[in-house]
C-alpha positions in Angstrom: 26.5 9.4 0.8 26.8 12.3 -1.6 29.2 14.3 0.6 32.2 12.1 -0.1 31.4 12.1 -3.8 31.2 15.9 -3.9 34.5 16.2 -2.0 36.2 13.7 -4.4 34.9 15.6 -7.4 36.3 18.9 -6.0 39.6 17.1 -5.5 39.7 15.8 -9.0 38.9 19.3 -10.4 41.7 20.8 -8.2 44.1 18.2 -9.5 43.1 18.9 -13.1 43.3 22.6 -12.7 46.7 22.4 -10.9 48.0 20.2 -13.7 49.5 17.8 -11.1 52.4 20.0 -10.0 51.1 22.9 -8.0 49.5 23.6 -4.6 46.1 23.2 -6.2 47.0 19.7 -7.2 48.2 19.0 -3.7 45.0 20.3 -2.3 43.1 18.1 -4.7 45.0 15.0 -3.4 44.2 16.1 0.1 40.5 16.4 -0.8 40.5 12.9 -2.2 41.9 11.6 1.1 39.3 13.6 3.0 36.6 12.1 0.8 37.8 8.6 1.6 37.9 9.4 5.3 34.3 10.8 5.3 33.1 7.7 3.4 34.8 5.4 5.9 33.3 7.2 8.9 29.9 7.0 7.3 30.4 3.3 6.7 31.4 2.6 10.3 28.4 4.6 11.6 26.0 2.5 9.4 27.7 -0.7 10.6 27.2 0.5 14.2 23.5 1.1 13.6 23.1 -2.4 12.1 24.9 -3.9 15.1 22.5 -2.1 17.5 19.5 -3.4 15.5 20.8 -7.0 15.7 21.4 -6.6 19.4 17.8 -5.3 20.0 16.4 -8.3 18.0 18.5 -10.7 20.1 17.2 -9.1 23.3 13.6 -9.4 22.1 14.2 -13.1 21.3 15.6 -13.7 24.8 12.6 -12.0 26.4 10.3 -14.2 24.3 12.3 -17.3 25.4 12.0 -16.2 29.1 8.2 -15.9 28.8 7.4 -18.9 26.6 10.2 -21.3 27.2 11.1 -21.6 23.5 12.8 -19.4 20.9 10.5 -17.3 18.6 11.5 -19.2 15.5 11.0 -22.6 16.9 8.0 -24.7 16.0 5.8 -25.2 19.1 4.7 -28.8 18.0 8.2 -30.1 18.3 
């Protein structure tokens, strides 16, 4: 989580030091783009982990249904 922030801060510093018109400023813009990409990859990875957890929960519920004939969140009196 902190890596994209650190990269973005480095990019902003480079833009300020380059005064918006030099190679340093262009490098700063590039660093801002890299920070965005790193953040997006991290977000997609976390989304993937959440999806795996949900899939595991669904599998456990199906196993429970196969053993007991009802879903785990159903009331047995009904």
